[in-house]
py3Dmol code that shows the C-alpha trace and the ligand (Angstrom):
import py3Dmol

protein = """\
ATOM      1  CA  MET A   1      -1.875  17.027 -13.121  1.00  0.00           C
ATOM      2  CA  ALA A   2      -5.427  16.019 -12.345  1.00  0.00           C
ATOM      3  CA  ILE A   3      -5.921  13.722  -9.425  1.00  0.00           C
ATOM      4  CA  LEU A   4      -8.718  11.303 -10.137  1.00  0.00           C
ATOM      5  CA  CYS A   5     -10.984  10.445  -7.313  1.00  0.00           C
ATOM      6  CA  PRO A   6     -11.549   6.661  -7.492  1.00  0.00           C
ATOM      7  CA  ASN A   7     -15.075   6.863  -6.120  1.00  0.00           C
ATOM      8  CA  PRO A   8     -17.406   7.017  -9.140  1.00  0.00           C
ATOM      9  CA  ASN A   9     -20.008   8.802  -7.030  1.00  0.00           C
ATOM     10  CA  CYS A  10     -17.651  11.469  -5.776  1.00  0.00           C
ATOM     11  CA  HIS A  11     -18.895  14.914  -6.655  1.00  0.00           C
ATOM     12  CA  GLU A  12     -15.403  16.236  -6.492  1.00  0.00           C
ATOM     13  CA  GLY A  13     -14.290  13.408  -8.777  1.00  0.00           C
ATOM     14  CA  ASN A  14     -16.772  14.710 -11.314  1.00  0.00           C
ATOM     15  CA  LEU A  15     -14.804  17.932 -11.294  1.00  0.00           C
ATOM     16  CA  GLN A  16     -11.520  16.137 -11.585  1.00  0.00           C
ATOM     17  CA  ARG A  17     -10.258  18.393 -14.349  1.00  0.00           C
ATOM     18  CA  SER A  18     -10.345  21.369 -12.033  1.00  0.00           C
ATOM     19  CA  PRO A  19      -7.012  21.661 -10.170  1.00  0.00           C
ATOM     20  CA  ARG A  20      -8.910  23.236  -7.261  1.00  0.00           C
ATOM     21  CA  ALA A  21     -11.230  20.213  -6.908  1.00  0.00           C
ATOM     22  CA  ALA A  22      -8.333  17.825  -7.254  1.00  0.00           C
ATOM     23  CA  GLY A  23      -6.515  19.679  -4.502  1.00  0.00           C
ATOM     24  CA  ARG A  24      -9.521  19.465  -2.192  1.00  0.00           C
ATOM     25  CA  TRP A  25      -9.837  15.790  -2.802  1.00  0.00           C
ATOM     26  CA  ALA A  26      -6.144  15.181  -2.237  1.00  0.00           C
ATOM     27  CA  THR A  27      -6.308  16.646   1.244  1.00  0.00           C
ATOM     28  CA  HIS A  28      -9.683  15.335   2.389  1.00  0.00           C
ATOM     29  CA  ASP A  29     -10.111  13.183   5.459  1.00  0.00           C
ATOM     30  CA  PRO A  30     -11.535   9.859   4.199  1.00  0.00           C
ATOM     31  CA  GLU A  31     -13.855   9.407   7.152  1.00  0.00           C
ATOM     32  CA  ARG A  32     -15.401  12.807   6.815  1.00  0.00           C
ATOM     33  CA  TYR A  33     -15.484  12.438   3.073  1.00  0.00           C
ATOM     34  CA  TYR A  34     -17.721   9.380   3.034  1.00  0.00           C
ATOM     35  CA  ARG A  35     -20.210  11.006   5.340  1.00  0.00           C
ATOM     36  CA  LEU A  36     -20.401  14.051   3.130  1.00  0.00           C
ATOM     37  CA  VAL A  37     -20.585  12.331  -0.206  1.00  0.00           C
ATOM     38  CA  SER A  38     -23.629  10.213  -0.825  1.00  0.00           C
ATOM     39  CA  ILE A  39     -22.761   6.886  -2.435  1.00  0.00           C
ATOM     40  CA  ASP A  40     -25.076   5.249  -4.927  1.00  0.00           C
ATOM     41  CA  PRO A  41     -24.318   1.555  -4.411  1.00  0.00           C
ATOM     42  CA  ALA A  42     -25.906   0.646  -7.779  1.00  0.00           C
ATOM     43  CA  LYS A  43     -23.126   2.550  -9.525  1.00  0.00           C
ATOM     44  CA  LEU A  44     -20.249   0.771  -7.825  1.00  0.00           C
ATOM     45  CA  THR A  45     -18.127  -1.383 -10.105  1.00  0.00           C
ATOM     46  CA  ILE A  46     -14.901  -3.344  -9.638  1.00  0.00           C
ATOM     47  CA  VAL A  47     -11.819  -1.232 -10.302  1.00  0.00           C
ATOM     48  CA  HIS A  48      -8.660  -2.698 -11.775  1.00  0.00           C
ATOM     49  CA  TYR A  49      -4.975  -2.201 -11.133  1.00  0.00           C
ATOM     50  CA  PRO A  50      -3.317   0.330 -11.341  1.00  0.00           C
ATOM     51  CA  ALA A  51      -6.196   2.419  -9.884  1.00  0.00           C
ATOM     52  CA  GLU A  52      -4.769   4.646  -7.178  1.00  0.00           C
ATOM     53  CA  VAL A  53      -7.431   3.638  -4.612  1.00  0.00           C
ATOM     54  CA  LEU A  54      -5.980   0.101  -4.568  1.00  0.00           C
ATOM     55  CA  ARG A  55      -2.728   1.553  -3.183  1.00  0.00           C
ATOM     56  CA  ARG A  56      -4.237   3.723  -0.499  1.00  0.00           C
ATOM     57  CA  LYS A  57      -4.566   2.718   3.158  1.00  0.00           C
ATOM     58  CA  ALA A  58      -8.329   2.630   3.770  1.00  0.00           C
ATOM     59  CA  GLY A  59      -9.953   4.460   6.685  1.00  0.00           C
ATOM     60  CA  PRO A  60     -12.177   3.022   9.439  1.00  0.00           C
ATOM     61  CA  VAL A  61     -15.953   3.079   8.947  1.00  0.00           C
ATOM     62  CA  LYS A  62     -19.009   3.238  11.143  1.00  0.00           C
ATOM     63  CA  PRO A  63     -20.610  -0.225  10.854  1.00  0.00           C
ATOM     64  CA  ALA A  64     -24.198   0.786  11.500  1.00  0.00           C
ATOM     65  CA  GLU A  65     -24.238   3.680   9.062  1.00  0.00           C
ATOM     66  CA  ALA A  66     -27.250   3.343   6.742  1.00  0.00           C
ATOM     67  CA  ASP A  67     -25.256   3.144   3.522  1.00  0.00           C
ATOM     68  CA  MET A  68     -23.105   0.244   4.715  1.00  0.00           C
ATOM     69  CA  ALA A  69     -25.725  -2.495   4.263  1.00  0.00           C
ATOM     70  CA  ALA A  70     -26.493  -1.337   0.724  1.00  0.00           C
ATOM     71  CA  ILE A  71     -22.805  -1.094  -0.141  1.00  0.00           C
ATOM     72  CA  ALA A  72     -22.183  -4.571   1.268  1.00  0.00           C
ATOM     73  CA  ASP A  73     -25.103  -5.979  -0.737  1.00  0.00           C
ATOM     74  CA  ARG A  74     -23.774  -4.459  -3.913  1.00  0.00           C
ATOM     75  CA  MET A  75     -20.268  -5.770  -3.218  1.00  0.00           C
ATOM     76  CA  ILE A  76     -21.602  -9.309  -2.616  1.00  0.00           C
ATOM     77  CA  ARG A  77     -23.439  -9.108  -5.928  1.00  0.00           C
ATOM     78  CA  LEU A  78     -20.358  -7.887  -7.802  1.00  0.00           C
ATOM     79  CA  MET A  79     -18.242 -10.584  -6.147  1.00  0.00           C
ATOM     80  CA  ARG A  80     -20.681 -13.288  -7.245  1.00  0.00           C
ATOM     81  CA  GLU A  81     -21.004 -11.981 -10.771  1.00  0.00           C
ATOM     82  CA  ALA A  82     -17.209 -12.082 -11.071  1.00  0.00           C
ATOM     83  CA  GLU A  83     -17.143 -15.566  -9.466  1.00  0.00           C
ATOM     84  CA  GLY A  84     -14.858 -14.363  -6.682  1.00  0.00           C
ATOM     85  CA  ILE A  85     -14.698 -15.481  -3.061  1.00  0.00           C
ATOM     86  CA  GLY A  86     -13.776 -12.102  -1.585  1.00  0.00           C
ATOM     87  CA  LEU A  87     -14.053  -8.390  -2.421  1.00  0.00           C
ATOM     88  CA  ALA A  88     -12.682  -5.438  -0.450  1.00  0.00           C
ATOM     89  CA  ALA A  89     -14.202  -1.921  -0.491  1.00  0.00           C
ATOM     90  CA  PRO A  90     -11.158  -0.335  -2.210  1.00  0.00           C
ATOM     91  CA  GLN A  91     -11.840  -2.709  -5.099  1.00  0.00           C
ATOM     92  CA  VAL A  92     -15.093  -0.869  -5.742  1.00  0.00           C
ATOM     93  CA  GLY A  93     -13.422   2.518  -5.337  1.00  0.00           C
ATOM     94  CA  LEU A  94     -14.251   3.029  -1.660  1.00  0.00           C
ATOM     95  CA  SER A  95     -11.328   3.596   0.683  1.00  0.00           C
ATOM     96  CA  MET A  96     -13.116   1.986   3.628  1.00  0.00           C
ATOM     97  CA  ARG A  97     -11.976  -0.781   5.983  1.00  0.00           C
ATOM     98  CA  MET A  98     -14.584  -3.321   4.942  1.00  0.00           C
ATOM     99  CA  PHE A  99     -14.678  -6.506   2.885  1.00  0.00           C
ATOM    100  CA  VAL A 100     -17.026  -9.320   1.992  1.00  0.00           C
ATOM    101  CA  VAL A 101     -16.108 -12.993   1.780  1.00  0.00           C
ATOM    102  CA  ASP A 102     -17.992 -16.042   0.564  1.00  0.00           C
ATOM    103  CA  VAL A 103     -15.815 -19.134   0.625  1.00  0.00           C
ATOM    104  CA  PRO A 104     -17.779 -22.299  -0.263  1.00  0.00           C
ATOM    105  CA  ALA A 105     -17.007 -25.538   1.483  1.00  0.00           C
ATOM    106  CA  ASN A 106     -14.803 -27.919  -0.457  1.00  0.00           C
ATOM    107  CA  PRO A 107     -16.522 -31.317  -0.473  1.00  0.00           C
ATOM    108  CA  ASP A 108     -13.182 -33.064  -1.193  1.00  0.00           C
ATOM    109  CA  GLU A 109     -11.497 -31.540   1.845  1.00  0.00           C
ATOM    110  CA  SER A 110     -11.586 -33.402   5.158  1.00  0.00           C
ATOM    111  CA  PRO A 111     -12.700 -31.295   8.127  1.00  0.00           C
ATOM    112  CA  ASP A 112      -9.939 -29.514  10.053  1.00  0.00           C
ATOM    113  CA  PRO A 113      -8.850 -31.737  12.959  1.00  0.00           C
ATOM    114  CA  ALA A 114      -9.118 -28.798  15.391  1.00  0.00           C
ATOM    115  CA  GLY A 115     -12.606 -27.969  14.061  1.00  0.00           C
ATOM    116  CA  LEU A 116     -11.552 -24.630  12.584  1.00  0.00           C
ATOM    117  CA  ALA A 117     -13.600 -23.165   9.746  1.00  0.00           C
ATOM    118  CA  SER A 118     -12.161 -23.184   6.236  1.00  0.00           C
ATOM    119  CA  SER A 119     -15.295 -21.861   4.570  1.00  0.00           C
ATOM    120  CA  THR A 120     -18.247 -19.509   5.236  1.00  0.00           C
ATOM    121  CA  ARG A 121     -21.899 -20.389   5.240  1.00  0.00           C
ATOM    122  CA  GLY A 122     -22.856 -17.812   2.677  1.00  0.00           C
ATOM    123  CA  PRO A 123     -21.533 -14.248   2.375  1.00  0.00           C
ATOM    124  CA  VAL A 124     -20.050 -12.545   5.463  1.00  0.00           C
ATOM    125  CA  VAL A 125     -19.348  -8.808   5.910  1.00  0.00           C
ATOM    126  CA  TYR A 126     -16.238  -7.797   7.879  1.00  0.00           C
ATOM    127  CA  ILE A 127     -16.059  -4.198   9.016  1.00  0.00           C
ATOM    128  CA  ASN A 128     -12.855  -2.710  10.502  1.00  0.00           C
ATOM    129  CA  PRO A 129     -11.280  -6.187  10.574  1.00  0.00           C
ATOM    130  CA  ILE A 130      -8.099  -7.030  12.473  1.00  0.00           C
ATOM    131  CA  ILE A 131      -6.112 -10.230  11.929  1.00  0.00           C
ATOM    132  CA  SER A 132      -4.041 -11.774  14.697  1.00  0.00           C
ATOM    133  CA  ALA A 133      -2.453 -14.987  15.877  1.00  0.00           C
ATOM    134  CA  PRO A 134      -0.921 -16.338  12.668  1.00  0.00           C
ATOM    135  CA  THR A 135      -0.236 -20.009  13.271  1.00  0.00           C
ATOM    136  CA  GLY A 136       1.586 -22.727  11.380  1.00  0.00           C
ATOM    137  CA  ALA A 137       4.394 -22.668   8.859  1.00  0.00           C
ATOM    138  CA  PRO A 138       3.689 -20.150   6.035  1.00  0.00           C
ATOM    139  CA  GLU A 139       2.888 -21.990   2.825  1.00  0.00           C
ATOM    140  CA  PRO A 140       2.547 -21.012  -0.840  1.00  0.00           C
ATOM    141  CA  HIS A 141      -0.774 -21.204  -2.659  1.00  0.00           C
ATOM    142  CA  GLU A 142      -1.976 -19.742  -5.941  1.00  0.00           C
ATOM    143  CA  GLU A 143      -4.077 -16.607  -5.638  1.00  0.00           C
ATOM    144  CA  GLY A 144      -5.928 -14.426  -8.075  1.00  0.00           C
ATOM    145  CA  CYS A 145      -7.598 -11.044  -7.592  1.00  0.00           C
ATOM    146  CA  LEU A 146     -10.691  -9.452  -9.119  1.00  0.00           C
ATOM    147  CA  SER A 147      -8.715  -6.227  -9.552  1.00  0.00           C
ATOM    148  CA  LEU A 148      -5.934  -8.033 -11.415  1.00  0.00           C
ATOM    149  CA  PRO A 149      -7.636  -9.896 -14.262  1.00  0.00           C
ATOM    150  CA  ASP A 150      -5.604 -12.705 -15.858  1.00  0.00           C
ATOM    151  CA  ILE A 151      -2.972 -12.630 -13.121  1.00  0.00           C
ATOM    152  CA  ARG A 152      -2.407 -15.547 -10.804  1.00  0.00           C
ATOM    153  CA  GLY A 153       0.551 -16.314  -8.652  1.00  0.00           C
ATOM    154  CA  ASP A 154       1.865 -18.119  -5.589  1.00  0.00           C
ATOM    155  CA  VAL A 155       1.619 -16.176  -2.348  1.00  0.00           C
ATOM    156  CA  ILE A 156       3.123 -17.390   0.912  1.00  0.00           C
ATOM    157  CA  ARG A 157       0.874 -16.942   3.980  1.00  0.00           C
ATOM    158  CA  PRO A 158       0.383 -18.593   7.378  1.00  0.00           C
ATOM    159  CA  PRO A 159      -2.328 -21.262   7.136  1.00  0.00           C
ATOM    160  CA  THR A 160      -4.317 -20.274  10.242  1.00  0.00           C
ATOM    161  CA  VAL A 161      -5.267 -16.823  11.565  1.00  0.00           C
ATOM    162  CA  THR A 162      -7.838 -15.218  13.856  1.00  0.00           C
ATOM    163  CA  ILE A 163     -10.033 -12.347  12.664  1.00  0.00           C
ATOM    164  CA  THR A 164     -11.916  -9.801  14.763  1.00  0.00           C
ATOM    165  CA  ALA A 165     -14.393  -7.528  12.988  1.00  0.00           C
ATOM    166  CA  HIS A 166     -17.786  -5.865  13.282  1.00  0.00           C
ATOM    167  CA  ASP A 167     -20.937  -6.900  11.468  1.00  0.00           C
ATOM    168  CA  LEU A 168     -23.464  -4.561   9.887  1.00  0.00           C
ATOM    169  CA  GLN A 169     -25.253  -4.150  13.218  1.00  0.00           C
ATOM    170  CA  GLY A 170     -21.998  -3.023  14.839  1.00  0.00           C
ATOM    171  CA  ARG A 171     -21.523  -6.237  16.841  1.00  0.00           C
ATOM    172  CA  GLU A 172     -17.975  -7.402  17.263  1.00  0.00           C
ATOM    173  CA  PHE A 173     -17.182 -11.027  16.405  1.00  0.00           C
ATOM    174  CA  THR A 174     -14.036 -13.146  16.402  1.00  0.00           C
ATOM    175  CA  GLN A 175     -13.318 -16.309  14.449  1.00  0.00           C
ATOM    176  CA  THR A 176     -10.277 -18.474  13.886  1.00  0.00           C
ATOM    177  CA  GLY A 177     -10.071 -19.868  10.378  1.00  0.00           C
ATOM    178  CA  THR A 178      -7.750 -21.997   8.330  1.00  0.00           C
ATOM    179  CA  GLY A 179      -7.148 -23.052   4.726  1.00  0.00           C
ATOM    180  CA  LEU A 180      -8.824 -21.062   1.960  1.00  0.00           C
ATOM    181  CA  LEU A 181     -10.851 -18.974   4.396  1.00  0.00           C
ATOM    182  CA  ALA A 182      -7.774 -17.800   6.327  1.00  0.00           C
ATOM    183  CA  ARG A 183      -6.001 -17.054   3.065  1.00  0.00           C
ATOM    184  CA  CYS A 184      -8.970 -15.087   1.765  1.00  0.00           C
ATOM    185  CA  TRP A 185      -9.143 -12.976   4.969  1.00  0.00           C
ATOM    186  CA  GLN A 186      -5.449 -12.132   4.658  1.00  0.00           C
ATOM    187  CA  HIS A 187      -5.777 -11.285   0.943  1.00  0.00           C
ATOM    188  CA  GLU A 188      -8.743  -8.967   1.594  1.00  0.00           C
ATOM    189  CA  LEU A 189      -7.106  -7.306   4.618  1.00  0.00           C
ATOM    190  CA  ASP A 190      -4.101  -6.554   2.437  1.00  0.00           C
ATOM    191  CA  HIS A 191      -6.416  -4.609   0.148  1.00  0.00           C
ATOM    192  CA  LEU A 192      -7.360  -2.343   3.058  1.00  0.00           C
ATOM    193  CA  ASP A 193      -3.698  -1.517   3.515  1.00  0.00           C
ATOM    194  CA  GLY A 194      -3.041  -0.885  -0.177  1.00  0.00           C
ATOM    195  CA  VAL A 195      -1.182  -4.189  -0.635  1.00  0.00           C
ATOM    196  CA  LEU A 196      -1.743  -6.378  -3.709  1.00  0.00           C
ATOM    197  CA  ILE A 197      -0.723  -9.917  -4.515  1.00  0.00           C
ATOM    198  CA  LEU A 198       1.821  -8.409  -6.892  1.00  0.00           C
ATOM    199  CA  ASP A 199       3.745  -7.304  -3.779  1.00  0.00           C
ATOM    200  CA  ARG A 200       3.591 -10.686  -2.104  1.00  0.00           C
ATOM    201  CA  MET A 201       4.080 -13.071  -5.029  1.00  0.00           C
ATOM    202  CA  THR A 202       7.086 -15.306  -5.208  1.00  0.00           C
ATOM    203  CA  GLN A 203       9.793 -14.103  -7.574  1.00  0.00           C
ATOM    204  CA  MET A 204       8.891 -16.797 -10.092  1.00  0.00           C
ATOM    205  CA  SER A 205       5.219 -15.773 -10.171  1.00  0.00           C
ATOM    206  CA  ARG A 206       6.173 -12.122 -10.502  1.00  0.00           C
ATOM    207  CA  LEU A 207       8.278 -12.854 -13.564  1.00  0.00           C
ATOM    208  CA  ARG A 208       5.573 -15.033 -15.083  1.00  0.00           C
ATOM    209  CA  ASN A 209       2.993 -12.238 -14.755  1.00  0.00           C
ATOM    210  CA  ARG A 210       5.180  -9.381 -15.894  1.00  0.00           C
ATOM    211  CA  ALA A 211       3.573  -9.040 -19.348  1.00  0.00           C
ATOM    212  CA  ALA A 212       0.015  -9.188 -17.932  1.00  0.00           C
ATOM    213  CA  VAL A 213       0.852  -6.472 -15.401  1.00  0.00           C
ATOM    214  CA  ARG A 214       2.231  -4.264 -18.183  1.00  0.00           C
ATOM    215  CA  ASP A 215      -0.942  -4.879 -20.228  1.00  0.00           C
ATOM    216  CA  LEU A 216      -3.091  -3.586 -17.365  1.00  0.00           C
ATOM    217  CA  GLU A 217      -0.894  -0.534 -16.932  1.00  0.00           C
ATOM    218  CA  ARG A 218      -1.076   0.162 -20.655  1.00  0.00           C
ATOM    219  CA  ALA A 219      -4.877  -0.336 -20.720  1.00  0.00           C
ATOM    220  CA  ALA A 220      -5.289   2.216 -17.917  1.00  0.00           C
ATOM    221  CA  LYS A 221      -3.256   4.783 -19.816  1.00  0.00           C
ATOM    222  CA  GLU A 222      -5.474   4.379 -22.879  1.00  0.00           C
ATOM    223  CA  LEU A 223      -8.663   5.151 -20.931  1.00  0.00           C
TER     224      LEU A 223
END
"""
ligand_1 = """\
1
ZN
Zn -7.866 -9.037 -4.432
"""
view = py3Dmol.view(width=600, height=400)
view.addModel(protein, "pdb")
view.setStyle({"model": 0}, {"cartoon": {"style": "trace"}})
view.addModel(ligand_1, "xyz")
view.setStyle({"model": 1}, {"stick": {}})
view.zoomTo()
view.show()
């Protein structure tokens, strides 16, 4: 059985029909791999479920590495084109602990009484992010995902969390967010651990989306 490398720029992926190449890829160390394989950001595209990369736990990355800024730029562009508010590296085939988020302010929403952010001011890049201090009673809210077209469902998450990450210059930053921003961070961090909204949806939502999930699985088989 051929193992398909999800990275469209992977040289080994180009040889995916060779069992030898597939074997090498299956055993590679992700960190070493991304230093060895040059990535052409212009070729990155959004991958859909059930791509294997979406189920893999992503590896840490070096924030200041030259490619990272170009990859982040491309991801922001893809996110905007798809009208999304967040995109994680595994969603473009890269098993790296990095995501981008751009949550616009909701003019109808009153400011958080504690002054916590619920939106970003433009796109933000989060490298090697860690989420901590979940606060408040977990609540359901409908979520979608750019890797799961036509699927939406209720996911229960704590309303407030703190994120610590590195920016593209390698500087560490910490922010506590709430509302849509906190939800988006949690959704994107899940991607870095191979977790999808399908795993977190309420039972009702899972049932409602069953046919759409099957359609995606069938479409992948036909490729
Ligand atoms: Zn997603």
